N, C-alpha and C positions, 0 to 999 in steps of 0.2 A: 574394505567397506568401512565407512565412518560409522562408529557406534554413536547413536544419538545420545547426547550426554544426559538428558533428563527424560528420555523416553520411558524407561522402566519405572522411574519414580513417578512420572505422570500417571501411568496406568494404575499404580497403587494409590497415590495420593488423591487422584480424582475421585476414587471411591471413599477413601478414609476421610478426606476433607468434607465430602458431601455428608457423611454420617456425623462428623464432629461439628461441622459448620453448615447448618442447613438454612439458607436464606429464604425469605418469603418469595412466593411465586410472583406476585405483583409487588414491585418495589415499594410503592407508596400506600400499602394497605394500612388500616388502623392498628392492627395487632401484629407485631413482628413474631415470626415463628422460629427465629434463630435460637438454637439450643445446642450445647456441646459440653463436654467435660474438659474443663481447663487443665486439670491434672493429666488427663490422657493425651490431650493435644500438645501440651507444652511441658511435658515431664522431663525431656532431655533434648539434646541437640538433634538427634536422629529423628525424633518425632516432630519436632518443630520444622525440620527441613522438609519432611513429608507434607506438612500442612502448607508451607510456602509453595511447594511444587503444585499444590492444589490451586493456589492463586494463579500461577503461570498457566494452569490448565484452562482457565477461562479466556485465554487468548486464542485457543484452538477451536477447531470444529466448524460446522456449517454456520453457526450463529456468530462466530468470531472471524478471525482472519483466514479461516478455511475456505470461505467463499463470499459471504454476504458483505462483511466489512471491507474485504480486500478487492472484490470484483463486482459487487452490485453498486455500492455507494459512490465510488470515485468517477463514474461515467454517466452521461456523455461529457467529453471534454473536447479540446481542440486536437487531441491525439488519437483517441480511441472512442468507439461507440459501444455502449452497452448492448444488452440483448435486443436484436432488431425486432420491430413490430411485424406481425403477420396480418394485422388488420388495422383499420384507421381509428379504432376505438380504444379507449383506455381499458386495461384488463385487471386492474387492482393488484398487479404483481410486479416483478422486477423490471419489466419494460417501462412501467410508469415512472419508476425511479430514474431510469436512464434518460427519459424524455422530460424530466422535471414536472411530471404530472401526478405525483404520489399524493394520496390523501391519508388522513389519520388512521383509516381502517386498512391500509395496505398490508397485505399478508407478510411482507418481508421486513417490516420495521419493528414490530413488537419484540421478537425474540432477541435480536442483537441489542436493543435498548435495555431489556431486562438483563441480558447476559453481562453487559458491561457494568451494570449496577451490582450484579452478583459478585463480579470480580472486585469491585470496590468494597463490598461488605466483607468478603474474605480477607482483603488486605487490611481493612480497619480492625478486624479481630486480631490479626497477627501484630499489627502496629501497637495495639494496646498491650498484648500479653507477652510478647517476646522480651521487652525491656524489664518485665516483672519477674522473669525467670531468675532463680538464684545464680545460675551459671553466667548470666549476662554481666554481673558485676563481681561475682566471687568465684567463678569457675576457673579452670585452668586457662592458660594463655590461649591455647588452641580453641577451647570452648568459647571463650569471650570473642575471639576473632571471628569464629564461625557464626555466632549469634548476631554480632554487629553487622556482618555481611548480610545475613538474612533480613535484618531490620532495614538496611539500606536498600535491599532488593524490593521489599514490599512497599516502601515509600515510593520507589521509582515505578513499580507496577501500578500503584494507585494513580500516579500522575498520568501514566499512559492510558488507563481506562477513562479517567476524566477528560483527557485531551481528546480522545476519540468521540466522546459524548459531546463536548463543547463544539468541536469543529463541524459536527453534523447537526446538532440541535440548539446550540447557543446557550443562553441562560437556562439553568436547570436547578432543581433542588439539590443541595450539596450537604452531605454529612461527613464528618471526619472521625466519628466514633462508631462502634458497633450499634446495630439497630436496637439491641437489647438495652442499651444505655440511653436511647432517645426517649424523651417524654411522650412524643408523638411522631409518627412518620408522615403526618399530613402537614407538610411544610411548603412554603412558597418557593419560587425560583430565587436563586442567588445570582447576582450580577456576575457574568463570566470573568470580569476583571478581578473581582475578589477571589474567585476560585483560582484563576491563573496565579495571582500573587501568592496564595497559600501553597500552591504546587511548586512554584519557583523556590519558596523557602524550604519546602520539604526536600527538594532535590539538592539544595545547598547543604542540608543536614546529611543527606545520604552519601554525598561524595566522599568524605574522609573515611566512611565506614567500609567502602568498597575497594577491592584490589584492582590494579590495572590488569589488562589482558595478559601482559608479559610477566606478571608475578608467578612464582612457582606454584604449580598445582591448581591453577585457575581454569575452570571450565570456560571455554573461550567465546562462544558465540550464541549459545542457547540460554546462558544465564547472564544476568546484568553485571557489568563491571563499572569501574569508575569512569571510563571513557564513555560508556553508554549513558550514565546519569548526566554527565556533562553535555553530551551531544543532545540528549532529549531536553535538557534545560535550555540549551541554545535554541532548539526548535520551538519550544513553548514560548520563549521570549520573543521570537520573531512574530509568532501569531498574536501574542499579547500586544505587540507594537504595531500590528498590521490592521487592515480593515476587517470589519465584520458587520453583519446585519444586526442592528440594535433593536431590542424589544421596545424601548421607550420612544425613540424617534422614528423607527420603522424604515430607516435608510442605512446604507453602508457608510460607516464612519471609522476613523481611527483617532485615538486620543492624542492630545497635544504633547504628551510626554513620551512619545514613541521612541525617541532616541535613547532614552534611559534603558529601554529593553533591547535595542540594537547593541548597546554597549555590553549588556550581559551576554548576548549571543556571541559577540566578537571575543570577549574575554574567555568564555568557556571553550570556544573552538580553538583559540590560541593555546590553551592548556593541553587539549587533546593532541594538537599538532606537535607541540614541544615535547610531549611524552615519548614520542617515537614508538608508541605501543601499536600503532596502526599505520598502514601504508596502502597505496593503490596496487592492485594486481596489475602486472605489466600488460596483460591481455584482457580486453573487455569480454571477448567471447569465452575465454577460459573461465572467467569468474562465474559465468552462468552454466556453461556446458560441462566443465570439468569439476565444478564444486557444487553449486546449488542442485543441478539436475543429476549429478553423480553421487549425491548424498555424502559428500566429502568435505572435510574442513578446509576452508580457505586459509592458506598458510600466512597470508599477509594481514589478516584481520581487517580487510576492507569491509567485509560484512561484520559489523560490530555487534548487532543483535538481531536474531531471527527467531520467529516463533517455531518451536519444535513440534512438528506434526507426527502423528503415529497412530497405529491401531486399526486402520482400515475401516473406519466408520465416521459418521457425521458428528460424533461426540468429540473426537480428539484429533482428527486428521484433516487434510485439505483436499479440495478438488482441483488444485493447481495442476495444469497439464491435461486435465480432462474437460473442465468447463471452458478453459481458454486454450490457446495454442492449436497447432495443426492436428487434424483428425488422422486416425489410422484407417486405411482402406483395406478391406479383405476382398480382393478381386475373385478369389476362389469361390466365394459364396454365390457368384453368378451362376455357377454350374448347377446348383440345386434350387436356387430361389428365382433365378432370372434377373436379379438385380445385384449390384455391388453394395455390400454392407459397409457402413462406416461406423467407427466407434469414437466417441467423444463429442462434446457439444460444440467446441470451437465457436463460442458465443461472442467473444470480444473481438471486434473488427477494427483494424487500423484504417484511419481516414486517408484517402489518397493524397490530400494536401499535407498530411504529416509525413508520409513517405517521401514526397518530393520537397520537403523542407530540409532534409539532410543534404549536406554536401556529398557528392558521389564518392569522395575519398574517406568519409567518416565511417569507420568500422562498426559503429554502433547501429547503423541503419539495418544491416543484415543480421544483427543479433536481436534487435527490438522488433523487427518485422519478419514474419515467416509467411511467404506468399504461396504456400503449397499445402496440399494433402500429401501423405506418404503411404506407400504400399507396404505390405508385409515384408517384402524383400529390401525395403529401405529406399526404393526409387521414389522420385518426387513427381507430383502432378501439379503443375502451375495452376493457380486460381485467377479469377478475374481481379482487376485492380480494386474493386469494391469488396472483394472477398478475402483480403489478406488478414492474417491473424497476428496478435501480439506473440512475440517469439521467445521470451526469456524463460518460460516454463513450457518446454516442448516434450511431448511424449516420446518422440524419437531421439531425444538427447538423454532420456532417463536411463541410468544404469545403477548397478549395485542395490537391488536387482533392476532389470528392465521389465517393462510391462507390455511387450509387443508379441508375446507368444499366444498361441490359441487358448492356453489355460487362463490368460488374463485379459482377454478381449473386453469383458464386461466390467472390469475393475474401474471404479471411479476415484479411488483414493490411492495416491502414489507416494505418500509420505514426503512430499516436497515442502520444505520450510518457506515461510513468508518473511523476507527481510524487512525489518522495521527501520533500521538505520545502517547506512553505509558511510565509509570514510570520505568518499567523494562529496557527500552532503556536508560534512564538516568543512571541507575546503571551500565549497561554494557558499555556505552560510557565512563563513568568515569574510569572504570577498564581498558579499552583498552588504553585510553589516558595516564593514569598514568603509565602503563607498558612500553609504548614507551618512555615517558619522563625520567623515572628512570632506563631504561634498565632492567626492572624486576618489578614485582608488589609490591606495598606497602601493609602494613597490611590492610589499608582501601580498597584498590582495591580488595584484596582477600575476604574481608568481604562482599563487595557489590556483587561481583560475586557469592559468596556462598548464598546470599539472594535469588537471582534469581534461582539458581540451586536447592536449598533446597525446594523452593515453588513448583518447577516442580516435585519433588519427594514426594510431600505431607508431607514434614517435615522428611522423612526417611533419612537414612545415604546416603551420596553422594560421599563417597570416599575421597581421598586426593587431594586437589587442588595444581597444580604445582606452583612453586615459581621462576622458571627461566624465562627469557624473552621469548624465543622461545616456550617453552612448554606452558606458560600461554597464549601467542598469539594464539596458536593452540586451547587451551581450549576456548578462547573467540570466535573464529570462530565457533567452534562446538556449543557453548551455544547459540549464536545468530541464528544458524541453527535450533535448537530445539525450541527456544522461539518464533520466529517470522514467522514460516511457514505459508504460505498463506496470509501474510500481505503486500506483495509487497515490501519487504525489501531485500531479499537475493541476487537477481541479482545485485543490486546496491552496496551492501556490497562487493561482489566478484569483481566488477569493480574497486572500490576504493582501494582494496587490490591487484589489478592486478592478480587475481586468477580465473577469469571467464573461460578462455580457459582451464586452468589446471583442474578445477573441472568438466567442461562439458566432457572433454576427459576421466577423471577418471570415471565419471558416466557411460559412454557408455562401458568402459572396465569392470566395476563391473557388469553391467547388463549382459554382455556376460559370465562372470564367474558364475553368478547366473543361467542363462539359461543352462549352461553346467555342472551344479552341481559340481562346483569347489570351493575350499576354498576361502574365509571363509564362503561360502554359501552351502557347500556340504551336510549339514544335514537338510536343510530346506524342508518342506513338498511339494511334487509336487501337492497334492490336499488337500483341507480342507473340513471338514464336519461341517455343522451347523444345528441347530434345528429350523425348520420353525415355523412360527406362534408366535414367541416370541417378546416381546417389546424391548429387547436388543439382540445383537448378541451373541448367545450361541454356542461356538465352541465345536466340538466333538473330536478334537485332538489338539495337541500342535502346536503352530506357529513356534516352534524352534526344531522340531524333525521330522524324516521321517514319511510319511503317514502310518498309520497302515494298515495291509493287510485286516482286517475285517471291514466292514462298521458298525458303531454303529447303533443300532436299532432306527428307526424313524428319522434319520438324512439325510440331502441332501448333495450330493457331488458337490464341485465347483473346477474348475481348479485353481491352485494357482501358484506356480513357473512354472508349465508346460504351463501357459498362456503366458509366455514370449517367443516370437519367433522373428526371424529376416529374415523371408521369405515373399514372396508375393509382391504385387504391392507397398505396403507401409510397408517396414520392420520396426518393432517397434523400435529396437535399433538404426538403422541407421538414423531414423527420429528424434531422440532427438537432438534438436538444429542443424539440418542437415547442414544448410548453414553458420554456424558460421565461421567467418574468423578473426583471431587475428589482432589487429590494424586496424579494419574496423567496425566490427559488434557491438562494444561497444557503438556506436551512431546510432540513426535512421537517415534516410535521411531527409533533409529539404524538406517539401512538395512542389511539383511543382508549385502550384498557387502562393506561396510566392516568389519563384525564378522568376516566370514570372513577378510579380508585381514590383520587385526591382532588377535592373541590377547590383547593388553593392553587392548583397547577393550571396555568393558562396556556392556550395554544400559541404557536408562533405566528408572526405577521402574515396575514392574507389567507390562512387556512381556516 
């Protein structure tokens, strides 16, 4: 079993850092309550490491990438639906976020907003005091290297916290010193371009301080390395050069100097590729089943940085595999209760149009999509086409330990890490940036694109890769669609390309075509047959041909395309991103408690 590299430190430092570094509950209140003992917190390398692990800790838990930031905010998209509505009215909760109907008082917005700022506050304190430690400049070579690494880590962590805030809320108050050093915390918004430029410079500073993943003694995927800083700098540069909803003009725009930032992205990705510190896992399924879900280190370093979850609680763990993915069914419960009990929410649902966007030979489809519940004996129960789940974080794939015994039925926290950056993203970011800069892809861009696509097809033929700018850009959009499904990336890609409204509109139109048996979906089966009691889903008819008239012997019938409807209290098609409004819904509303605390903080457009 993989020993989580920072689990034990997180458990200690989450407590120690809270006592040493106690940020104010409401980020923008008038009087900061931050108080700590500098000598105690930064007296030696070991103590400083504990405090930095406390910064990492703010990535975890229910208010971080444990559920809200990773599974509430990225949906609805053209791949996956967030929590489905049970009524036609807004409920002030996570469903409103998925439908783009959230208000400033939404119950799921305030805690992540504050938590990300708490992470920034903790990072700011470390960024101030680590370079002031005597060991930073006068310690042993080992101490200096360790402290410089810590400094690079917290610069990168602060960039990640700010990035998450910006891509969800846009322009925001920004501070780069501890709250105790601020004359006032009642400050106005800072233009996101200014924040991005500051962060890009921070990451440039961090890079030489950090080791490569392949350096001796480096903790490889749960702590930040040089490749991670470079990869995140590339990602931030693409967002800095992309479209976003502007507070001044109240429309989606990108700046005229965007190619400058695409060049940064290309250069950073080129460095990571040239380092040979990371590579693609040969098997897309193995990456998720044998490593992420098995709590095991990916030997290729394709997962460059993941949030280390632990502890079995909403403070520091994740609900990955419980909130999403296929449910566990306990059929034995029917003997005493009269009904079959299921465990797990299985709340994120794959759109039928996304499932049928995959080439039938693309191995990523059956990893990204899990179309079943599973029984305690491991056998699969096929679900309707509108009831398929995202599949990368599956309870039935979880091992070391597994959580499918009677003793763990009610468990919600499985210790599954949330990947923030993968090497396939480095390859595709390079290809995208290169295509924009050169007005068409170079030989390298095509080669890196083909690496990702070829792995997706298990090394089989992938067809001809386009060589013109527009066609290659479309190919990049599609490849990222297939590669990163369920990883919280697609919605934000579409925003930076200014394609979110276009793609959501097209998705609803395509669902209507599918429901009405029109091209290109006219030949799809209205029903599917599957063989019950099997450890894998065994189909009795083709996914790409009309349903046969005769029922195969021993098979069970499930509604497939016929499960798509647009009637009733909650019409399925109409409720896909129902309240999305262009030049408004690309950003979340600023939470009301923060507005109340800071009279200089203004609400986002249209809220």
